C-alpha positions as MATLAB code, in Angstrom:
seq = 'MEIANNISVIIQARFNANRLRGKVLKKINGKSILEILITRIKKSKKINNIIVACPNTLDDKKIIRECEKLNVKYFQGPENNVLERFFLTAKKFKIKNIVRITADCPFVDPKMLDDYISTFLKGKFDYLSNTIIPTYPDGFDIEIFNYKSLKERHFSKNIKHEKEHVTYGIINLKKYKKHNISLKQDYSKLRLTLDTNEDFIFIEKIFKKFNYDFLISFKKIINFYKKNKFFFKNFDSRIRNIGLNLSKGQKTWIRANEIIP';
ca = [
      72.495  125.886   58.026;
      73.294  128.189   60.952;
      75.321  130.662   58.903;
      75.047  133.433   61.504;
      77.006  131.381   64.001;
      79.922  130.911   61.603;
      80.985  127.393   62.543;
      83.853  125.921   60.568;
      85.897  122.744   60.880;
      89.661  123.051   61.119;
      91.307  119.726   60.369;
      94.704  119.399   62.026;
      97.054  117.520   59.689;
     100.745  117.062   59.063;
     102.864  114.841   56.859;
     105.771  114.207   59.239;
     103.895  112.345   61.962;
     106.400  110.786   64.358;
     104.797  107.362   64.468;
     103.615  106.976   60.856;
     105.009  109.429   58.338;
     102.524  110.462   55.649;
      99.648  108.669   57.378;
      96.926  111.139   56.320;
      97.729  110.499   52.645;
      97.780  106.693   52.894;
      95.049  105.286   50.668;
      92.206  102.863   51.226;
      90.504  101.649   48.060;
      91.890  104.637   46.140;
      90.970  107.341   48.660;
      93.366  108.978   51.114;
      92.589  109.059   54.829;
      92.237  112.843   54.515;
      89.789  112.491   51.628;
      87.708  109.938   53.564;
      87.502  112.283   56.565;
      86.592  115.313   54.427;
      83.935  113.291   52.569;
      82.338  112.447   55.901;
      82.524  115.998   57.311;
      80.950  117.430   54.149;
      77.755  115.568   55.085;
      77.322  117.899   58.063;
      74.392  120.285   57.731;
      75.659  122.855   60.229;
      79.169  123.790   59.210;
      80.103  126.686   56.955;
      83.572  125.662   55.897;
      86.330  123.051   56.090;
      89.945  124.186   56.348;
      92.974  121.921   56.607;
      95.654  123.447   58.869;
      99.085  121.953   58.262;
     102.701  122.980   58.931;
     104.620  125.240   56.551;
     107.199  122.616   55.577;
     108.196  121.254   52.170;
     106.839  117.795   52.998;
     103.455  119.273   53.848;
     103.151  120.563   50.277;
     101.929  117.018   49.601;
      98.949  117.696   51.866;
      98.360  121.021   50.099;
      98.263  119.242   46.738;
      95.679  116.824   48.146;
      93.579  119.757   49.405;
      93.740  121.401   45.977;
      92.678  118.139   44.347;
      89.735  117.907   46.769;
      88.891  121.608   46.366;
      89.277  122.208   50.105;
      90.706  125.344   51.704;
      93.963  125.131   53.627;
      96.356  127.146   55.766;
     100.016  126.563   56.541;
     101.360  127.662   59.919;
     104.035  126.801   62.517;
     104.941  123.135   62.709;
     105.655  122.965   66.433;
     103.162  125.529   67.745;
      99.806  124.038   66.791;
      97.944  126.513   69.003;
      99.307  129.385   66.931;
      98.536  127.501   63.709;
      94.884  127.200   64.776;
      94.709  130.831   65.870;
      96.146  132.102   62.585;
      93.811  129.830   60.596;
      90.740  131.010   62.494;
      91.846  134.647   62.186;
      92.450  134.438   58.435;
      89.095  132.796   57.707;
      87.242  134.878   60.330;
      85.839  131.856   62.136;
      83.656  132.623   65.143;
      83.301  129.033   66.361;
      85.842  126.312   65.622;
      85.375  122.565   65.338;
      88.733  120.870   65.829;
      89.159  117.463   64.229;
      92.481  115.726   63.731;
      93.183  114.048   60.395;
      93.924  110.743   62.107;
      90.211  110.301   62.950;
      88.688  109.071   59.662;
      85.504  107.736   61.322;
      84.211  111.083   62.671;
      80.432  110.989   62.259;
      78.667  114.007   60.616;
      75.375  113.416   62.469;
      77.257  113.367   65.763;
      79.012  116.555   64.682;
      75.696  118.319   63.992;
      74.235  117.201   67.328;
      77.288  118.549   69.153;
      77.077  121.894   67.344;
      73.429  122.281   68.377;
      74.308  121.555   72.012;
      77.289  123.937   71.904;
      75.169  126.810   70.584;
      72.187  126.158   72.835;
      74.372  126.011   75.962;
      76.505  129.017   74.957;
      79.614  127.114   75.960;
      83.212  128.213   75.470;
      84.201  124.607   74.882;
      82.417  121.332   74.193;
      83.839  117.905   73.451;
      83.506  114.181   74.035;
      87.067  113.891   75.367;
      87.154  115.563   78.813;
      85.768  112.338   80.267;
      86.021  109.997   77.277;
      83.348  107.366   76.614;
      83.495  107.364   72.802;
      86.075  105.182   71.016;
      89.437  106.816   70.406;
      89.064  108.167   66.861;
      85.666  109.831   67.262;
      87.118  112.886   69.009;
      85.347  116.183   68.360;
      86.108  119.521   70.042;
      84.181  122.773   69.568;
      85.304  126.115   70.990;
      84.907  129.802   70.289;
      87.451  132.158   68.755;
      87.469  134.342   71.872;
      88.842  131.499   74.024;
      91.356  130.464   71.365;
      92.615  134.031   71.079;
      92.995  134.312   74.866;
      95.077  131.150   75.015;
      97.225  132.231   72.073;
      98.168  135.513   73.732;
      98.662  134.022   77.198;
     101.980  132.766   78.550;
     101.580  129.326   77.036;
     102.812  126.294   78.877;
     104.511  123.625   76.812;
     101.456  121.388   76.404;
      99.317  124.220   74.988;
     101.558  124.738   71.982;
     101.294  121.111   70.954;
      97.828  120.339   72.327;
      95.594  123.207   71.242;
      92.820  123.041   73.846;
      94.868  121.999   76.874;
      94.546  125.430   78.530;
      90.832  125.822   77.810;
      90.097  122.382   79.263;
      92.164  122.865   82.414;
      91.223  126.424   83.439;
      88.031  126.970   85.429;
      87.294  130.329   83.761;
      85.955  128.637   80.614;
      82.421  127.259   80.409;
      82.809  123.633   79.360;
      80.568  120.701   78.544;
      81.398  117.032   77.985;
      79.182  114.697   75.949;
      79.136  111.098   77.160;
      77.630  107.781   76.161;
      75.720  105.593   78.596;
      78.178  102.785   77.877;
      81.925  103.368   77.960;
      83.732  102.538   74.701;
      86.771  104.702   75.427;
      89.267  101.829   75.274;
      88.232  100.894   71.746;
      90.895  102.209   69.371;
      89.755  103.461   65.959;
      92.339  106.173   65.347;
      95.405  106.260   63.089;
      98.842  106.527   64.699;
     100.697  103.434   63.544;
     100.842  101.131   60.553;
      99.027   98.537   62.658;
      96.182  101.062   63.082;
      96.073  101.697   59.331;
      95.788   97.986   58.507;
      92.923   97.653   61.002;
      91.074  100.735   59.719;
      91.382   99.380   56.181;
      90.028   96.053   57.432;
      86.948   97.773   58.910;
      86.151   99.687   55.732;
      86.592   96.501   53.704;
      84.167   94.728   56.035;
      81.575   97.397   55.173;
      82.301   97.150   51.401;
      84.249  100.426   51.477;
      81.233  102.452   52.562;
      83.177  105.534   53.590;
      80.043  107.039   55.159;
      79.481  104.185   57.587;
      77.856  105.590   60.746;
      79.084  105.460   64.311;
      75.975  103.486   65.263;
      76.666  100.755   62.679;
      80.307  100.445   63.739;
      79.331  100.090   67.409;
      76.614   97.536   66.614;
      79.178   95.566   64.623;
      81.615   95.804   67.534;
      79.038   94.466   70.012;
      78.372   91.422   67.857;
      81.965   90.788   66.739;
      84.262   91.412   69.720;
      86.839   88.968   68.335;
      87.272   91.151   65.224;
      88.420   93.987   67.517;
      90.456   91.804   69.895;
      93.719   93.776   69.579;
      92.065   97.205   69.587;
      89.606   97.176   72.489;
      91.876   97.810   75.458;
      94.270  100.533   74.311;
      95.592  103.591   76.166;
      94.128  106.841   74.821;
      96.154  109.875   73.753;
      99.480  108.176   74.328;
     101.232  110.997   72.462;
     100.344  113.537   75.154;
     102.735  111.868   77.569;
     105.496  110.776   75.199;
     108.690  112.661   74.497;
     109.821  113.215   70.907;
     112.477  110.526   71.399;
     109.906  108.006   72.601;
     107.677  108.733   69.600;
     110.645  108.271   67.254;
     111.485  104.941   68.933;
     107.902  103.717   68.382;
     108.081  104.782   64.744;
     111.435  103.022   64.281;
     110.015   99.783   65.663;
     107.103  100.101   63.247;
     109.168  100.544   60.081;
     112.466   98.716   60.634;
     111.016   95.164   60.400;
];
């Protein structure tokens, strides 16, 4: 383990998600989405720590209780300024290099994570991800960046998007040394993330198909996809990162249409 490089995962989570409230605590075969994700990340050989960063609200105490049950560290920070929440988390735990993973990505692959970390360190990048030009399915998003860049963005005059979308400034400013990891084949329209109840039902369906093997690899999922396109028929042509361009009212409307029926 590359202890000297101090690489830790910060999982971004919150209970009051606009489109599916409490989604990270919804359970599949007795395990919460958050627990499934943490179980997978713990298989990484190159990370030093896992910290869940959630808002400091009463509802998010439910996430804290789950972290305590799982014996995972956590930090509570501002609900609406996620950039500051990440900065304060990294500062408290003295993290030199941060891996950002959102709790709505339960399929994140630990081998992929370790490969990315090696590339990030070897290239001495400020930022590395597979999302600048996406080719991986939505739900396998991994971002790695250094504390120096995070600190700079936190103390800059933040534009609106930076407060909600942590790495927006790092990605869009030329001063930072960036690297994007791509696949030879583009799977970016395949949706394997958790935003809606429809997503949750589909994710549960996938895990059931693999006999609830919560460590199923990216490679096995893609091979299954190639041979069973019909299984994925409603999830292979979706728009990525829809939340980036939606107002709070639009997100609430989507959530209302999900739950009212």
